[in-house]
N, C-alpha and C positions, 0 to 999 in steps of 0.2 A: 240425255246422251245415249243411255241404253235403248231407247225406243228408236232412234237414229241408227244405232249399229244395227238392231234387229230389222229394220227397213232395209238398209244396206244389204244385209244377208239375203233377204227375201228376193230383192232385186236380182242379186248375183245367181241365186237358185233359179229364178225365171229365165234368166239369159242362158244359162246352163242347159235347162229343159229345152228351149227355144233352138239351142244349137244341135243339142241331140236330136230334136223332131227334124231338124233341116237335114242332117246327115241320114236319118232312116228315112225321109222321103226321097233322098238322091238314091239310096240302095233300093227302095221299092221301084223307082222310076227306070233304073237299070235292068232289074228282074223283068219289068214289064215289057220293055224294049227287047229284051233277049227273047222273051216268049212270043211276042209278035213276029220277030226275025225268024222264029222257028216255025211259024205258021199257026200258032194256037190263037184262037179266036179271044176277043178281049172278055166276052162274058165267062168263058173258061178260066181266063187269068184271075179274073175278080173274084168268082166262086171259090177257086183254090186259096187265094189270099185270105179271103174271110174265113173260110173253113180253117186254115191253119191258125189264123189269129185267135179264132174261138176255142180251138183245141188247147193252145198254148195258155190262153186266158183262164180256162177251167182247170188246167193241171196245176198252174202256178197259184191261182187265187180262188177257185172254186166256181160253181154254178152261179151262186147268187151274184158275184163280181161280173160274170160274164153277161148275166141279165141287165146289170146296172150299166155294163157298157153299151150294150145293145139299144137301152133305153136312152141313153145319152146322144149315141150316134143318130137315133132317129129323131130326136129334138134337133140336134144340129143339122139334119137333112132338111126337116121341116122348116128351118130358119132359113134355109137357102145357103148354109155355108159351102156346100160342095157343088152348087151350080156352076156350070162353066160360064154362065152370063154375069155371075156376081162380080161387082166392081168394089175394090177395097178402097176406103177412103182415109 
């Protein structure tokens, strides 16, 4: 019984994280569209977003966590997660 309840709580936590990620992506998409509408090149928008994310990660969690985030993102990129040609199954 306890294991089933723990599994249910983990599933709820995963759903909450997923919903927060979706909301965050919507905010990022809006900011991206606003920047593009203002004539800012995509490369500049991307650089600013990454720089801000790294500054905040370092401020909140330190350089080791920021490095771990970069390493995880690199692995995800190499796995094709961010590729526009990627299809979800």
